[in-house]
C-alpha positions as a printed NumPy array, in Angstrom:
array([[104.86 , 141.539, 131.873],
       [105.942, 139.917, 128.475],
       [103.201, 137.274, 127.173],
       [104.001, 133.981, 128.426],
       [106.133, 135.002, 131.314],
       [103.773, 135.256, 134.046],
       [104.249, 132.053, 136.202],
       [100.653, 132.279, 137.39 ],
       [ 99.091, 131.906, 133.867],
       [ 98.27 , 128.479, 132.499],
       [ 99.93 , 129.199, 129.394],
       [103.363, 130.311, 130.613],
       [106.347, 128.392, 129.66 ],
       [106.436, 126.749, 132.757],
       [102.826, 125.402, 132.678],
       [102.101, 124.982, 128.814],
       [103.674, 121.338, 128.761],
       [101.076, 120.565, 131.808],
       [ 98.31 , 122.059, 129.699],
       [ 99.179, 119.986, 126.462],
       [ 99.651, 116.911, 128.804],
       [ 95.901, 116.839, 129.278],
       [ 95.379, 115.555, 125.654],
       [ 98.839, 114.455, 124.907],
       [ 99.966, 112.566, 127.995],
       [102.284, 110.009, 126.5  ],
       [103.982, 112.544, 124.184],
       [104.491, 115.132, 127.618],
       [106.159, 112.159, 129.067],
       [108.589, 111.867, 126.251],
       [109.162, 115.807, 126.312],
       [109.754, 115.658, 130.034],
       [112.802, 113.096, 129.624],
       [114.467, 115.304, 126.893],
       [116.977, 118.013, 127.225],
       [114.78 , 120.861, 126.222],
       [112.314, 120.147, 129.465],
       [115.433, 119.868, 131.545],
       [116.74 , 123.417, 130.363],
       [113.02 , 124.577, 131.042],
       [113.062, 122.969, 134.291],
       [116.306, 125.065, 135.219],
       [114.522, 128.281, 134.523],
       [115.813, 128.79 , 130.967],
       [112.917, 130.665, 128.901],
       [114.873, 129.956, 125.521],
       [114.014, 126.356, 125.633],
       [111.376, 125.302, 123.265],
       [108.053, 124.151, 124.535],
       [105.013, 122.662, 122.546],
       [103.886, 125.886, 121.081],
       [107.249, 127.03 , 119.922],
       [107.395, 124.336, 117.413],
       [103.703, 123.52 , 116.987],
       [102.049, 126.973, 116.748],
       [ 99.849, 128.272, 119.173],
       [ 96.355, 128.525, 117.474],
       [ 96.751, 127.513, 113.847],
       [ 98.154, 124.112, 114.573],
       [ 98.002, 121.401, 111.813],
       [ 98.516, 117.912, 111.752],
       [102.374, 116.614, 111.081],
       [100.876, 115.374, 107.917],
       [ 99.713, 118.435, 106.506],
       [102.359, 120.267, 104.329],
       [101.2  , 123.829, 106.007],
       [102.396, 122.482, 109.343],
       [105.745, 123.667, 110.99 ],
       [106.561, 120.226, 111.923],
       [105.673, 118.451, 108.262],
       [108.831, 116.59 , 107.172],
       [109.761, 119.098, 104.76 ],
       [109.296, 122.121, 107.061],
       [110.87 , 120.892, 110.566],
       [114.475, 121.628, 109.939],
       [114.244, 124.826, 108.361],
       [111.351, 126.073, 110.471],
       [111.69 , 124.472, 113.743],
       [115.086, 123.441, 114.55 ],
       [116.99 , 125.894, 112.342],
       [115.97 , 129.058, 114.194],
       [117.236, 128.319, 117.418],
       [120.364, 125.936, 116.198],
       [121.504, 128.633, 113.848],
       [120.893, 131.745, 116.12 ],
       [124.493, 132.979, 117.172],
       [123.   , 134.424, 120.335],
       [121.665, 131.081, 121.646],
       [124.444, 128.967, 120.499],
       [127.219, 131.333, 122.011],
       [124.921, 131.529, 125.38 ],
       [124.455, 127.569, 125.697],
       [127.582, 126.501, 124.307],
       [126.262, 124.359, 121.365],
       [127.425, 124.178, 117.847],
       [125.784, 126.735, 115.415],
       [126.683, 124.957, 111.848],
       [124.276, 121.912, 112.519],
       [121.861, 123.185, 110.472],
       [124.098, 124.2  , 107.422],
       [125.843, 121.153, 107.454],
       [122.443, 119.348, 107.298],
       [121.174, 121.46 , 104.739],
       [124.235, 120.816, 102.514],
       [124.164, 117.12 , 103.196],
       [122.259, 114.593, 100.847],
       [119.318, 114.64 , 103.176],
       [119.064, 118.431, 103.256],
       [119.358, 118.969,  99.661],
       [116.728, 116.447,  98.869],
       [114.356, 118.25 , 101.186],
       [115.156, 121.469,  99.824],
       [114.46 , 120.09 ,  96.362],
       [110.902, 119.118,  97.662],
       [111.413, 115.395,  98.757],
       [109.512, 114.44 , 101.619],
       [110.513, 110.72 , 102.061],
       [114.124, 111.519, 103.208],
       [115.535, 112.098, 106.855],
       [115.282, 115.274, 108.378],
       [116.292, 116.58 , 111.933],
       [113.687, 114.775, 113.988],
       [114.182, 111.412, 111.935],
       [117.834, 111.108, 113.762],
       [117.414, 113.175, 116.981],
       [113.55 , 112.253, 117.722],
       [110.736, 114.622, 117.678],
       [109.988, 115.118, 121.715],
       [112.363, 113.336, 123.972],
       [115.694, 114.726, 122.56 ],
       [118.709, 114.098, 124.248],
       [122.297, 115.164, 123.768],
       [124.71 , 112.787, 121.764],
       [126.627, 112.288, 125.068],
       [123.605, 110.426, 126.523],
       [123.856, 106.825, 126.33 ],
       [120.316, 106.723, 125.542],
       [120.15 , 109.433, 122.819],
       [119.188, 108.088, 119.365],
       [122.371, 109.835, 118.192],
       [125.016, 108.414, 120.689],
       [127.831, 106.575, 118.759],
       [126.949, 103.512, 120.139],
       [123.153, 103.865, 119.018],
       [124.011, 105.341, 115.31 ],
       [123.953, 102.172, 113.706],
       [120.457, 101.179, 115.004],
       [119.17 , 105.005, 114.489],
       [120.643, 104.751, 110.787],
       [119.394, 101.1  , 110.4  ],
       [115.778, 102.734, 110.304],
       [116.183, 103.529, 106.833],
       [119.427, 102.046, 105.695],
       [118.88 ,  98.363, 106.234],
       [122.169,  96.483, 107.352],
       [123.781,  99.433, 108.993],
       [126.697,  98.639, 110.95 ],
       [129.172, 100.258, 113.037],
       [131.201, 101.893, 109.986],
       [128.251, 103.98 , 109.8  ],
       [129.508, 105.894, 112.784],
       [132.899, 106.41 , 111.687],
       [133.169, 109.844, 110.32 ],
       [131.3  , 112.915, 111.312],
       [127.44 , 113.083, 110.688],
       [127.156, 116.926, 110.336],
       [130.086, 117.638, 107.765],
       [131.451, 120.703, 106.718],
       [134.338, 121.027, 104.346],
       [136.539, 122.651, 106.577],
       [140.193, 122.2  , 107.296],
       [139.692, 121.672, 111.271],
       [136.597, 119.498, 110.884],
       [137.278, 117.151, 108.128],
       [140.789, 117.935, 106.534],
       [140.859, 115.096, 104.03 ],
       [137.49 , 116.616, 102.509],
       [139.006, 120.033, 102.623],
       [142.074, 119.401, 100.642],
       [140.338, 117.079,  98.059],
       [138.063, 120.251,  97.709],
       [141.13 , 122.523,  97.431],
       [142.672, 120.259,  94.837],
       [139.844, 119.984,  92.645],
       [139.362, 123.936,  92.722],
       [142.768, 124.5  ,  91.921],
       [142.62 , 121.912,  89.057],
       [139.425, 123.328,  87.512],
       [140.985, 126.866,  87.797],
       [144.379, 125.58 ,  86.105],
       [142.576, 123.254,  83.641],
       [139.596, 125.294,  82.326],
       [141.587, 128.694,  82.466],
       [144.179, 127.13 ,  80.508],
       [141.296, 125.871,  77.916],
       [139.733, 129.431,  77.96 ],
       [143.139, 130.988,  77.356],
       [143.767, 128.679,  74.538],
       [140.888, 128.899,  72.891],
       [140.77 , 132.658,  73.261],
       [143.919, 132.59 ,  71.125],
       [142.668, 130.19 ,  68.543],
       [139.266, 132.185,  68.243],
       [141.013, 135.706,  67.788],
       [143.739, 134.178,  65.094],
       [140.927, 132.269,  63.085],
       [138.535, 135.139,  63.045],
       [141.041, 137.621,  61.788],
       [141.899, 135.262,  59.147],
       [138.448, 134.781,  58.051],
       [137.765, 138.455,  58.122],
       [140.927, 139.181,  56.061],
       [140.11 , 136.537,  53.445],
       [136.642, 137.784,  53.136],
       [137.716, 141.567,  52.529],
       [140.904, 140.886,  50.612],
       [140.509, 137.447,  49.186],
       [142.177, 134.5  ,  50.268],
       [143.41 , 131.305,  48.814],
       [141.028, 129.611,  46.386],
       [138.786, 127.122,  48.318],
       [139.066, 123.639,  47.983],
       [135.99 , 122.379,  45.48 ],
       [136.772, 118.78 ,  45.723],
       [133.57 , 117.046,  45.86 ],
       [134.966, 114.027,  47.874],
       [133.327, 113.63 ,  51.389],
       [135.926, 112.042,  54.06 ],
       [134.878, 109.496,  56.256],
       [135.215, 110.833,  59.893],
       [132.798, 108.704,  62.078],
       [131.345, 105.402,  61.18 ],
       [127.442, 104.877,  61.997],
       [128.735, 102.647,  64.783],
       [130.731, 105.501,  66.443],
       [128.017, 107.989,  65.961],
       [125.519, 105.847,  67.765],
       [128.281, 105.569,  70.542],
       [128.847, 109.42 ,  70.679],
       [125.159, 109.912,  70.892],
       [124.43 , 107.486,  73.781],
       [127.353, 109.311,  75.379],
       [126.401, 112.753,  74.707],
       [122.596, 112.137,  75.968],
       [123.63 , 110.304,  79.173],
       [126.168, 113.24 ,  80.085],
       [123.788, 115.978,  79.616],
       [121.117, 114.113,  81.541],
       [123.581, 113.401,  84.482],
       [124.545, 117.017,  84.699],
       [121.167, 118.216,  85.128],
       [119.753, 115.954,  87.437],
       [123.114, 115.871,  89.252],
       [123.222, 119.668,  89.637],
       [119.329, 119.638,  90.334],
       [120.199, 118.17 ,  93.81 ],
       [123.342, 119.994,  94.337],
       [121.349, 123.592,  93.568],
       [117.953, 122.818,  94.405],
       [117.112, 126.46 ,  95.151],
       [118.422, 127.869,  91.851],
       [116.322, 129.525,  89.33 ],
       [116.146, 126.74 ,  86.833],
       [115.396, 123.92 ,  89.135],
       [112.609, 126.244,  90.683],
       [111.452, 126.68 ,  87.142],
       [111.357, 122.794,  86.438],
       [109.686, 122.126,  89.833],
       [107.017, 124.708,  88.84 ],
       [106.147, 122.811,  85.828],
       [105.721, 119.523,  87.614],
       [105.894, 118.996,  91.19 ],
       [106.975, 115.517,  90.977],
       [109.935, 116.282,  88.614],
       [112.305, 116.236,  91.692],
       [111.087, 112.514,  92.776],
       [111.668, 111.469,  88.888],
       [115.326, 113.151,  89.185],
       [116.73 , 110.375,  90.985],
       [115.538, 107.708,  88.749],
       [116.726, 109.718,  85.673],
       [119.907, 110.202,  87.034],
       [120.517, 106.689,  87.894],
       [119.281, 105.523,  84.378],
       [121.424, 107.767,  82.661],
       [124.421, 106.572,  84.732],
       [123.615, 103.073,  83.635],
       [123.518, 104.048,  79.734],
       [126.804, 105.914,  80.308],
       [128.086, 102.545,  81.813],
       [126.625, 100.353,  79.298],
       [127.943, 102.673,  76.371],
       [131.47 , 102.651,  78.007],
       [131.646,  98.972,  78.088],
       [130.339,  98.712,  74.466],
       [133.406, 101.079,  73.447],
       [135.702,  99.029,  75.268],
       [134.417,  95.822,  73.348],
       [134.851,  97.94 ,  70.249],
       [138.328,  98.994,  70.51 ],
       [139.419,  95.712,  71.546],
       [137.753,  93.715,  69.177],
       [137.33 ,  95.567,  65.725],
       [140.214,  96.222,  63.54 ],
       [138.857, 100.083,  63.254],
       [138.56 , 100.313,  67.105],
       [141.938,  99.251,  67.887],
       [143.324, 101.681,  65.119],
       [141.444, 104.416,  66.832],
       [143.167, 103.606,  70.197],
       [146.534, 103.728,  68.24 ],
       [145.8  , 107.068,  66.684],
       [144.613, 108.331,  69.936],
       [147.95 , 107.332,  71.903],
       [150.042, 110.769,  72.839],
       [153.304, 111.151,  70.628],
       [155.737, 113.377,  71.18 ],
       [154.707, 115.523,  68.138],
       [151.874, 116.636,  70.411],
       [154.046, 118.522,  72.581],
       [155.582, 120.499,  69.555],
       [152.024, 121.047,  68.175],
       [151.254, 122.677,  71.306],
       [153.813, 124.774,  71.314],
       [153.729, 125.613,  67.807],
       [149.755, 126.29 ,  68.179],
       [150.317, 128.816,  70.723],
       [153.475, 130.38 ,  68.568],
       [151.124, 130.844,  65.517],
       [148.22 , 131.903,  67.387],
       [150.211, 134.608,  69.233],
       [151.828, 135.756,  66.095],
       [155.504, 134.387,  66.586],
       [155.196, 131.98 ,  63.915],
       [153.521, 132.122,  60.309],
       [153.482, 128.316,  60.346],
       [150.176, 126.678,  61.147],
       [150.645, 123.202,  62.884],
       [149.072, 120.39 ,  60.718],
       [147.383, 117.589,  62.277],
       [146.609, 114.031,  61.346],
       [143.506, 112.121,  62.107],
       [143.562, 113.349,  65.951],
       [145.203, 116.611,  67.179],
       [146.229, 117.13 ,  70.687],
       [142.799, 118.671,  71.094],
       [141.012, 115.543,  70.382],
       [143.456, 113.058,  72.291],
       [143.414, 115.398,  75.442],
       [139.734, 115.431,  75.316],
       [139.329, 111.765,  74.928],
       [141.531, 110.504,  77.616],
       [139.882, 113.044,  80.233],
       [136.508, 111.505,  79.061],
       [137.946, 107.959,  79.697],
       [139.302, 109.403,  83.326],
       [136.301, 111.145,  84.096],
       [134.134, 108.451,  83.444],
       [135.986, 105.908,  85.647],
       [135.936, 108.511,  88.517],
       [132.296, 109.207,  88.038],
       [131.316, 105.453,  87.611],
       [133.32 , 104.616,  90.862],
       [132.297, 107.335,  92.987],
       [128.65 , 107.263,  91.86 ],
       [128.35 , 103.261,  92.462],
       [129.591, 104.088,  95.821],
       [126.869, 106.958,  96.443],
       [123.95 , 104.584,  94.872],
       [124.938, 101.684,  97.012],
       [125.393, 103.739,  99.929],
       [124.117, 100.745, 102.597],
       [126.897,  98.592, 101.138],
       [129.835, 100.866, 100.982],
       [129.124, 102.953, 104.206],
       [129.539,  99.329, 105.959],
       [132.74 ,  99.115, 104.038],
       [134.381, 102.235, 103.652],
       [132.632, 104.084, 106.704],
       [130.681, 107.337, 106.521],
       [134.002, 109.483, 106.096],
       [134.934, 107.211, 102.734],
       [131.452, 107.632, 101.405],
       [131.813, 111.439, 101.928],
       [135.215, 111.543, 100.416],
       [133.531, 109.703,  97.134],
       [130.831, 112.062,  97.255],
       [133.246, 115.242,  97.301],
       [135.079, 113.63 ,  94.471],
       [131.921, 113.125,  92.657],
       [130.628, 116.843,  92.934],
       [134.002, 118.46 ,  91.889],
       [134.727, 116.058,  89.125],
       [131.339, 116.582,  87.787],
       [131.959, 120.494,  87.649],
       [135.319, 119.653,  86.144],
       [133.746, 117.486,  83.611],
       [130.998, 119.741,  82.685],
       [133.058, 123.008,  82.494],
       [135.626, 121.248,  80.226],
       [132.942, 119.91 ,  77.67 ],
       [131.585, 123.633,  77.439],
       [135.005, 125.333,  77.079],
       [136.705, 122.904,  75.08 ],
       [134.454, 120.317,  73.196],
       [131.698, 123.119,  72.37 ],
       [134.   , 125.339,  71.404],
       [135.787, 123.213,  68.764],
       [132.648, 121.527,  67.536],
       [130.336, 124.607,  67.502],
       [132.122, 128.083,  67.874],
       [135.378, 127.375,  66.113],
       [135.401, 129.957,  62.952],
       [136.483, 127.127,  60.873],
       [133.474, 124.966,  61.699],
       [130.806, 127.426,  62.841],
       [127.847, 127.183,  62.809],
       [128.662, 123.21 ,  63.733],
       [130.881, 120.582,  62.652],
       [128.586, 118.145,  61.684],
       [130.505, 115.098,  61.53 ],
       [128.769, 113.693,  64.504],
       [125.646, 113.613,  62.702],
       [126.587, 112.87 ,  58.912],
       [130.148, 111.313,  59.828],
       [132.027, 112.831,  57.068],
       [133.777, 116.164,  56.552],
       [134.142, 117.985,  53.415],
       [137.519, 118.643,  51.46 ],
       [137.89 , 122.197,  53.105],
       [137.235, 121.117,  56.188],
       [139.651, 118.381,  56.415],
       [142.19 , 120.726,  54.665],
       [141.726, 123.163,  57.783],
       [141.838, 120.416,  60.685],
       [143.225, 117.349,  59.371],
       [145.559, 117.913,  56.399],
       [148.003, 115.087,  57.05 ],
       [144.893, 112.398,  57.388],
       [143.456, 114.168,  53.943],
       [146.82 , 113.563,  52.158],
       [147.063, 109.887,  53.86 ],
       [143.708, 108.929,  52.567],
       [144.543, 110.605,  49.146],
       [147.556, 108.564,  48.916],
       [145.566, 105.232,  50.029],
       [143.357, 106.062,  47.032],
       [145.708, 106.62 ,  44.772],
       [147.7  , 103.099,  45.59 ],
       [144.425, 101.354,  45.237],
       [144.162, 102.82 ,  41.835],
       [140.701, 104.472,  42.601],
       [139.523, 106.734,  39.93 ],
       [139.219, 110.36 ,  40.925],
       [135.636, 111.928,  41.1  ],
       [134.47 , 113.043,  37.796],
       [132.03 , 115.658,  37.188],
       [128.438, 114.345,  37.279],
       [129.48 , 110.912,  39.637],
       [128.154, 110.709,  43.17 ],
       [130.384, 112.023,  45.852],
       [132.385, 109.122,  47.512],
       [133.186, 108.555,  51.14 ],
       [136.731, 107.87 ,  51.614],
       [138.08 , 106.297,  54.392],
       [141.483, 105.538,  55.902],
       [140.778, 102.52 ,  58.137],
       [143.732, 100.434,  58.346],
       [146.333, 103.472,  58.   ],
       [147.985, 104.29 ,  61.362],
       [148.319, 107.57 ,  62.565],
       [146.405, 109.361,  60.011],
       [149.619, 109.989,  58.041],
       [150.509, 109.345,  54.826],
       [152.487, 105.88 ,  54.798],
       [156.134, 106.106,  54.663],
       [156.541, 109.14 ,  56.928],
       [158.615, 107.404,  59.588],
       [156.079, 106.967,  62.548],
       [154.525, 110.634,  61.582],
       [156.945, 112.645,  63.834],
       [157.715, 115.04 ,  61.139],
       [155.036, 117.569,  60.756],
       [156.594, 120.025,  58.684],
       [155.394, 118.429,  55.351]])
């Protein structure tokens, strides 16, 4: 006879709760009122008893991290083996996706990352007297969810029960989340794929041009000694704050969503507390990004150069012809390379994407941060919608920066190993001639009209600025639509 199945044994499944009750009477009474004890009384030997959860001989206190029922272990080591078992879930007609959906939730991800002060299965369902959600006395009954959630979320109301607690982004379960995810995945593939195609053509064309010039000699390089102002110190500080906050947000955000990845495991190996700091770092970086964005908004409204910046960033019809011209040039259908002013379609598309992405991430991030308030207003489903958008928007932003911005600032053959304007604030005449020839012409014309003397040998280099000249084009070009000059 199998171990524990002899009905005359004191440690058989039928009698084990009685044995434990000798010392743990109150807990035994609680267990007896739950669904597991009910199944055991009906003769099910699959129903868990004390030893199935706590172990048989090496039983540790629930506060001991070695214990199977420790806060960090109970979901994966105690609940999952039964509630993820295809055999048991089919046999008893219970859902098999409960642990998976919990594992992918904020609570589950935090536990996988090493957090212990976060809800696990027992936090909501109870530890011993577990009852099905259909039972009016169950802690997870719909009428009791506000009270249950309120243990950790002060002020929880009925809206906390509107929406699925165990959420899987599937069409049948949550069609809204499913279609948001599919929309974003399609957008990521379309946008990032288009960026890769565009940059691949650009890289091949410029590389061939550079190699040809190196082997056979190309046009004489511009030896003009003037440096052209690209970014003021104010603008460079804005960029640095945006850069640092964005990088920290990406790292700390993906640390939560991918807690088992090799690089997160490596960081946790350096310091066990790193995951506890993650949340604080993510929120601090979010505040820094918001402050930097508000400052930038004030800058573009209140300063002359800021207002000119926005005017130069506005899309124009010529941007469409520039895109088509760039593809024709890079594919070899045209020998004429488009000539850009202060900002080309590359910078414009990136800037407005950053504006859009920042708004989306700040709004959804705020909803997630103040979950008690916003779940009460938007319902649990509304909070999950914000969480889904936040996740996929983060992927779209991170990939766009890597594929688009990093290429043009670092791997673009015209600027490799790096465009230093974000550090020095200036570009050389050769760099301007390659990237912004129309702006350089406008700067030279502005200098000529102001009767600035040319740079003479032995004199210090000058920084020339176009502040005040719209569109980065020479004055008198009729709005800058003619790009052939």
